[in-house]
N, C-alpha and C positions, 0 to 999 in steps of 0.2 A: 713835598707841599699837599699835606692831607686834606679836604675839603669835605663834610659833610653836607651834601643836600637830599634832602626829602628821602634819606634812608639809605642812600646811595656813596658808596665811597669812592671817592675820585681821584685818581693821582695825577698830578700835575708837577715835571721837572724842569720849571722852567730859567726860575733865577739861579740856585744853585752853584752849578757847573761854570755857566759862561759867563754872566754879567761882571766878574770881575775887571774882565779885560774894558767891558765898555765903560766901567767906573774909573778906571785909571785914565782912559782918555779924555771922559770928560772933567776929571780933576774932581770929583764930589761922589760922596754916596748917594744912591736911587731911594729915591721915598723916604729918605731920611725926616721927613717932613708931615708923613702921614700917617694916622694908627693903622691897628692892624684889620680894623675892618672897612675901614679904604682902599688898604692896599690889595686885599681878596676882590672888592670890586672891580678895581681899576686892572687887576690882573686876567680878571674873566674878559674882560672886554679884549683883551689882546687876540681873541681867538677870532676877532670880527674884523680886524685891522689886515692889509697888505701888507705894509711894513714897519715892522714892531719897531725898526733902529729909527728911524724917522719919528715914530709916534713917541717913543720914549726919550728921544732929543728935545722934541717937542712940550714935552710937560717939563723938563727940565730946565729948557732955556739954552741948550746947547745945540743947536741946529746948526748955527753958524761952525761951531767944532767940527762939527761930524760931516759937513762937507766938503771940509779941506783935508778929510783923509783921503788917501788914494784910494781908488776903485777898487783896486782887489783886498783890499783890508775892509769895505764896506761889504763886499761879496761875503768875504768871511762871517764878520757879525752877523750878517744875516742869516749865513748857515747857523749859524753858533745858537741866534736867539728865533728859531723853529721853535713856533709854541707845540706842535704835537709831537708827543717824543719818538711816535714811530716813524715820524717824516725826517727827525735831527739826525744829521750826521754822526756817526762816534769818533771819538779822537782817534782810532787810526785812519779812519776815512778823510778825517780833517787835515791829518798829515800829509797826505797826497795832494793837499792842494798846490797850486802854482808857488802861493806866497811862502812857502815852504822849500819851495824847490834846492836853493841853494844851503838851506841849512841840515836837509834831511840827511846826507851821503855822511854829515859829520860825527855822527850818535849812530852806533850799533841797534839793528834793530832786537825790538826782545824777544827772545827763543824760552819757551816754556820748558824747565826741562823735565828728562822722561823722570816717570815717577820709578819708585824702589822695584815694584814688581811687574816692570813693563819688559815686555818681549825688546825693545829697540835698547842699542846699546848707549850705555849712560855715559861712557867714557868716549867716546867718537871727537868731542872737541879739548878735553885733556891737554893742559901744557904743564909740562916738569920743567925745573931747572934744571940746568945742564948738568951739574954735579950735584946730584941728590945727598950725598954724603954731609952737605953745608947746609943742611936744612936745620938742624939741631945741632949747632955749632957754635951760634953765638949765643952768649951768654946772655946780654941782654936782651934778647927775644918776650915776647910776652905772650907766650904760646897759649897760654889761658884765655886770650882776647881771640885765638882764632877759634875757638869753641863757640857752639850753636848758645843763645840765649837758655833755651831751655835743659841744656848741662849744664851750664855756670850758674844756673837759678839752684836747680836740683842739689850739686855739692856744696852751694853757700849754706841751703837749709840741713844736710847733714853736717857741715863745721861748725853748727849752733847759730844759723841765723834764724830770725824769728820774725816773718814776715808783720804779724799783728803787733807785736814791741813796737818795732819801727812807726806802725801807722798812728799807735799809739802816743809814740814821742812828737810825732810830727803832728798832733791834735787834729789827724783826720778820723781818728776813730775818737768818740768822745763817750764816755758812760756814763748813763741817765739814772737817779736811782728810780726804781719801778715804777715807784709813787707818779712819779712826773711823766711818765709815756700813758698813765690812764684817761683818756677822753672824758670830758665835764659833761658832754650828753651824750645819751646813748639810749636810741627807739629801739620798738619794739623788732621791728624789720632788722636790725645790726648795723643800721648808717649810724656814725657817730660827728660830733661835731667838738670844735673848741680846739684840739690838736694841731699845730702847725706840722706841714711834714717833716720828716725826720731828714737828716742830711744824707744820712746813708742809704736812703731809696732814690738822692737826686744824682744826678753827673756831676762828678769832682773832676777837673782836668789838672790838679795839682801832679804835680810830678814829684817823686821823691829818690834821690841817689841811694843805692844802697852800698854800703862800703864793702871790699872787697879784701879790706886787711886781715882780718881774719881767716880768711878761706886762702890769700895767700902766705900766712902763714905756715898753714897747716900743712900748706903743699909745697913749702921753700925746700925741701929736699927732692923732691922730684926730679930728677934730670929732664934734659930735653928729649931723649929718644923713648921716654914714656910716650909722647905724643905721635910718637913715627912708629909703632910696633911694624915688626916683620911677619907675614901674612907666609910663611912657609908650609908646607905639605909635610905632616907627620902618617906614617902609615903605621905607629902603633896601636894594638887594641886598646890599649892601656887608658885610662882616662890620665888627661896630659893641660895643662894650660901655658899660653905663649905670655903668660904676664912675665914680670921681672921675677929672679930669683930671690930679692929683696921681697916678693909678696908670698913664699912659701909658704911661711909660719902661718900667715892670715889667714890663708887658703885652707888648712886643717882647723880653725873656727868655728865654733857652729854658725850658721846659714843667717842668722838673725843680727850676730856682731859683726858678720862679714857685709852685711847689707848696711850697716851702719858706719863702717869703716869710709870715711873722706877718701884717703890715697886707693885703698884698694876697689873701691866703685870708680875711682879716674881711669884705674888702667883699664877695669872692665868694660867701661863704657866708650874708651876709645877704643878696643880691640873688640869689641860686638859691632861697633858705628864702621870700623873700616870691612868685618868681614861681609856684615850687611847688606855695605855698597858694592859687594864683589857677589853679590847674590844673583844667580842661583851657584854660579862657577863656585865658589865655597862653602857651598851647603853641606857636604859633610865635613868640614871646616867646624860650620856652626853650630853641625849636632854633638860634635865633641867637646867642642868650649859650653855648650849646654850640660851636658852631663857635669861639670864643675858647678856651676850656678848661673843664673841670669841676671845679670842688673837689672832691678826694679825699672828704670827710666828705659831700658830697651825692650822690655819683655812683650809687648805688643806686635811688635816688627819682628821679633824672635820667634814668637808663636806660630807668626803668620807662615815666616819661612819653613819651621819644620813641619807645617801640615802644607806644605809645598805650594802656597798661594804664588799663582801666576798672571799674567796677561792684563788687559785692559780691565780693570776691578772698575773703576769709576764708571767705565762707559757703558760697562756692564749692568752696573747697580742705579745708573740714572736713564737708563732705557726702560724700568721697569715701571709698572703702572702702580702706585701707591697710594693713588687718591681713589679710585672709584671702587665706591662701599662693596665689601664681598660679606658674606653669613657670619666669617670668622670676626669681623670687626667687634663683636660685642664680648665673646669670650676674651680676647687680647684688651679692652679695657676694663675688663673684669679683674684680669689677672697680674697686668702692670701696678694697681699700686698698692700690691700686697708683695712684689717682689722686691727683696732686699732693700727694706724702704729704711732703714735703720742709716745708709750709706748718703750722705747731701746730694752728693753727685747725680744719683739714681733715681733718687724722691723728688727732685726738683720737676718744674713746669717741663723745664728744656731736656731733661732725663727722661720725660714720659715720654714727648714728643718723637725723640729720639728712638725709646724701644719701640714706639705704636710704629715709624716707617721701615726697622729693620727687619720686625718679625712679620709684618705686612710682606714686606719684599721677598723673604724666606718662602711664606705660604704662597704667593702669588706665582712664584718662579719654581714651584715643586707642584704640578699640577695632582701627581701620582699620590703623593704624600698629603696630610693633614695636619691641622695643630690639635699637639694633645697638650694639657695643663704639664706644666714642666719645660718647655719651649721658652718662658721667657728666662726662666733658670739660666738654661745655656746659656740665652744669650747674654747675662748679663757682665759675668767676666771679660767678653769679646768687647762688649759697648764701654765698660768700665776703661779699658785700658788704651781704647780709640775713640772718645768722645768726641773728638773732632774729625774724626774719619769713619762716616758710616758705613762706606763703602766697603773700607778694609773688615768692619767688624760684621760686615754682612760675606764678605767671603771668608773671614776664619769661620765663622760659624756654616756657612754650607760647604767647607771641606773637613769640620771637625764630624758631622754627624754622619754622614756615610761610611766614614773611617772606626768609628767608635759604637753607632747607635745605628747599624745598617737595618733599614726596614722595621724600624721601633716606631717609625710616625707613620705608618700604612692605619689604613681605616678601618683593618683588622688586623691587630697585633697580638692576638692570643697568642697563636702559636709560635712567635719568634719569644714573647717572653718568659713562657712556658718552657721551652728550651734553655732559655740563657737562665732560670732561675732552677733548672732542673743540674744543669751543670754547676751552676756555682752550690749547690746543696753537695755536689761529688766532691768539690774541692775543698768543702770544709770537712767530708768525712775523710780527705787524702790528707790532709794537713793536723788535722785535729779530731781524732778518730773517738776520743770523751766526748768532747764536747758537741758532735756530732750524734753520738748516741743519745745526750743527755735532750739535746734539742730536740730530737726526733721523739721522744718519750714523751716528752709533754706536750706534744702538737706543734710546738711552736717553729715554723716553716717559713721559707724566705719570703713566701708569699706576701706575709705578714707585714713584713718591714723592708723588704729589699727592693721593691718597686719604684721607690722614688731616689733609692740610690742610686740605679743603673740607669733611670729612664733622666735622670738630670745632672748624672754622672758626678752626683754628692754635691752639685752647687745649692741643691734644697736641706744637704743637712747642715754644710759649714758655710760658716762668715767668706766674705768674699777672700780678705789676706791669707786664710787657710786655704783658700781654692788655689790662690797663685802657686803659692809652694808645691800643693798636691800635683797641680797640670805642668807644673816644670818638669817631673817626672814622669806624667801619666803622657804627654806629647812625645816622649822619649820609647815609650814601649808601643804594643800592637793592641789589637782589642781585646786581648786576653789579660791585660793588665788590669783592669778593673775589679776582674775576681779576687785578681790578689790583694787587692785596697780593701774589699770587702772582707777578705778572712782576716786582715791586718787588724779592723775595727775590731772583729767578734773577739778576736785573742784578747785585746785591748782591755774589753770589759769581760772576760773569761772567768774571771772568779767569780764573779757576782752573778752572771749566767750559770753556772753550774751550782749556786748556791738557792737557787729561787727558782719558783714554777711559772706554769703559765701566764696566771694574772703579772707576777711581779715583774717577767720580762715583758708584757705587755708595756705596764706603765714604765719601765726601764727604756723602752723606743720610744714611747712619745714624750720625752723630753732627754733627748739622748744626755749622756753627760760629757764633762769636757773631755777630747780626746787629744795626747799629745798628736800635733800632724808631722813633726818630723821622725818620730820614732815612727809611725805610720809609713811613711816613706821607707824607711833603714828596712824595715819589715816586709813591706811589698815587693822590694826589689830583691831580699833574700827568699821569699815566696817564687817568684818570678822563676830565680834561676834554679831552685830546687824542682819546680815542676816540669814534667815532660811535655815537649811541644806539643804533642798531638791529645792530652788528657781535657783541654781546654776545647777541643773541637767542636763546630756548630755548623751545623747543616745551614744555617741561615744566615752565616757570617757574610761579610762583604766578599765576593768573588777574589781569588788571587789575582795578583798580577803575572802574565806571562813570565815565563824563567826561560831563558836562553836553554838550547837542548845540547845542555853538556853530556849529560847523562850523571854528573858527580853532583853529592849531594853538598846543600851549603849549610855552612858552619857559622854562621855569622849569629852573633851574640845578640841578646837582648838588645844593650845598648848601640844601634846601627843605624845607617839610614833606611829605608824602604827595600829591603831587601828582599829579593824577588822568593816566591815560595820555590822548593822542591817539584823536579817532576813527579807526576804522580805514577808509581810503581805498584809491582806485586805484594809488596810489604806497607805499603801507606794505610793510612786507617778509612774504612769505608765509611758512607754515611746508614743511620740505621733508624726505625720511625721514633716518635715520640713517646708513643708509649714503651717500648721496650728501653727505650735511654730513662724514662723515669723509675722503671722495673730495677734498674740496677743501682747501688748504692757506691758503688767504688767508680772510678771514672774510667775509660779506657784509653791504653796506648797504641801506638801502631808498633809494628814491628821493626821499623825506622829506629825508633824511640828505643826499643830493646834493645838494640844493636846498640846505641849510644852509652847507653846505660851499661852496659856491659865492657865498655871502652874495647869494644871490637872497631878497624878500620878496614873499611871495604875499598873495592875497585868500584868502576864508573855502575856497572848494572847489579850492586852487590852479591856478585858471584861468589870471589873467593877472598872470605873475613881473614884478617891478619891480625894477629894475638899484641895487645900492646904490654908494654912492660912499665909496671910503676912499682911500689913499694909500701902500701897502705892496706889494712884490712877494706874487704869487700864492703861497700853501703847497698848490697841489693842480690838479693835470694829469689829464685824464679823457682816456684812452686808448679809443678807439672802432675795436673789430676789425672791422665789416662793411667788407663790398667798397665800393669808392670810389662806386659806382653809386648806391646805398644813402646813402652819407654825404653825398653831392652833395644827394640829394634833403631830407635834413633831417638835425640833429643839434645835438649842445649849442655854442652858440658858446664858444668858444677851446678845442674839444678837438681832440684830435690823433688822425689816422688812422693807423690802421698796420692794414693787411687782413690777416686771419687766413691767406690763401691763400697769400700772400708773404711773411710774416713770420719763417718759419725756413727755415733751411739744409738740407741733406739728414743732418746729423749733428744736427738738432734744437736748434742754437742759432738764438737771433736773429741775422736780416740785417743786419750793418753798415752803417750809413747815418744816413741824418737822423734817423732815430725811435732809435737808442740813443746818438746823440749827447744827444738831447733828454730822452731817462730820464738820463743822464749828468749833467744839469745840474739835474735834481730831487732829485738826492741830499737824504735827509731831509725830502722831500715825501709828501703822501700821494698815490697813485697809484689812480685808478678807472678799472678796466675794462669797458666796456659792450660789449653784444652784441647777438645777437636772442636772444629769450628761447629760442627752440626748439633754438639752439646752444652748450647750455650746457657742453659738453664743450671745446669751444674756449676759451672763458674761464677755465675753469680751466688747460688749456694754458699759456696765455699769462700768468697769474698764479705758475705752479710756475716757468715759465723765469725770469721777472724776477726772482723772489727769489733763486733758485739765481745770477744773474748780478749782480744788484745788492744790495749788502747795508747799505745806508741809504736804502731804498725803504718808504716805509707802503704794503701793495701791499692791495687789496680788489675785492672784486665787487658790482657794482651788480646789486641781488636781483631786480628786475621794472622794466621800463620799456617803458612801449607805446608804438607807432608816433606816436601823436597828439603825445606828448610832444617828439617831436624838432622838430614844428612849431611849437609854440610859438616864442618869443621871448626865448631864455634868456642868460644872461650869466654869465660867471664875471667875477667883482672880485675887487681887492687885498683882503687880509685881516691881520691880528695875530693875535697865537696869544693873544692878551687877548680877541680878540672870539669866534675860535673857542672858548675855554672858556664863554663866558658864553651862547655857540650848546648846546653840548653839557654 
């Protein structure tokens, strides 16, 4: 009960909870003859009496009935009607009263179940039937009734259910002509008179039963075994699904069609529900199934699992002070009303309040970082998917930022962003030299358009429904995957970019054209598989997790769980200064990646390479720019020697001859420039010239190569694109 006295809000919780038991005993409703003002006045006097029960009984002429009650019952009523809420016992404390001593043992005490991401064992009290095989044998079993109300409602909507239509049919929603919604009087200050409150703004406790006939008819061919999928470990490295074989055809359909297929979604929802309940023990299998697709209903929990969220997330979130004012509050208040406001959920007052709490919790819990514009956009997908679970939205965002935006939110993040954009520019040059040459010529550099892309991980660029599909794949990759998304977007705009100058490109990106997000995802995966791992190396990336000291280089592919980074060896790529990085047009790769690209297998410490056997045309050419004497003394087998001293004409162009013919024949292939460690400038010059001359060569530098490597027996073998994708 809320009473406003002299501008102060006082809350008394006397009547609502415990008075019904007193009313039942008296045989009448209390305060029935009093109007609201008299009731309030009487309630305020209860604070000054010693025995609330006696006063209420005298007021209603029921004192004799109350005195006939047993003493323990009267004591219980007095406890229930304690005036001050702070002194009133809780329901749990009341259950310990002697009055309930004979009843309490008959009821099983409520035990709060362990949350999905809790470290405690969730199956500790699990009971199973003696014969599990009998679970799906009963043909009359209503398996759908065993699913949660959220799942059933989601499937009901997919099967053609329309809640708004049902409410209109029941006359709960009534349409009005617009003229009837106008007020009769409108004052200058905005106050209106003359219109009654619309029913839609009032509480309506009408119950509407939704028919499941259409849904049951849609799922009539689904067998009982579909509701109890087996979770068997599969060691295959290929994408797979544990769904029924009958759904294999649906799995090949476009994603947007699969997400609207009722039967397919039922199988995927049940499978992911089982896998998530076994998290983190089934994390690898969640990862594999997510490679196929993620059902929209389970997307929030699945993302949390892919990000490795674990522990007492609710306790951690509740412990954060989200009320004390901080300097960032003003900027947060300015940004929230502009963030994805086309969405009704996020633009609602409750959505703004949740935005404010989650963002403030992140700022307070990360004192070494600061709030940058764009953090609200990063928060939006997590808050939308976990709208009723702020703690999980906060935990997901806290796990996402260190993985993909490490150090992006430092107070001085210029060196981090500059390195990121430089690597992105090199990725454009590696995958599309012609486009890179054109953009560089007109001065349209990534600094002008790509900062909002990466600072918000494209949430500032695309609407939420596209972000969901994009991040379904992004969360399966490492921190280098956003580079490939950026290149894929540019390639969709390639023709328009090549045909326009600087001003037209600026206008193009000020209002980005429609991007086919499914095509963007496919091309991003292909670009990632074609890119050597070390080409996207960043000094300011998140430090890798320690790997077991086995000496064997990991061959884990892109679609894998958090695979440990390989141990650092003499062949690993080394850090260089930001100025040196900016001076290079092409990316560097490590000697380890060169060995992979050359289709070589090596022993523990890369001492004895052995040749693989394949039968396709080589897709890599190693160009050795050392002088002829050094090349003869030791080189990588299959490499091509173009001495730097004789490679260029007086005009700075490549000398025409066998070398240019060879490079021309390798269009569409990877070109690796190898030279002396001390003569880095020569390698950069050759790369720049090759990129400007040949538009279809994927050119990169070898980061480091000691003299001893040339004396080993190295071979370049033939390989296919599929082989390259599994290596990378």
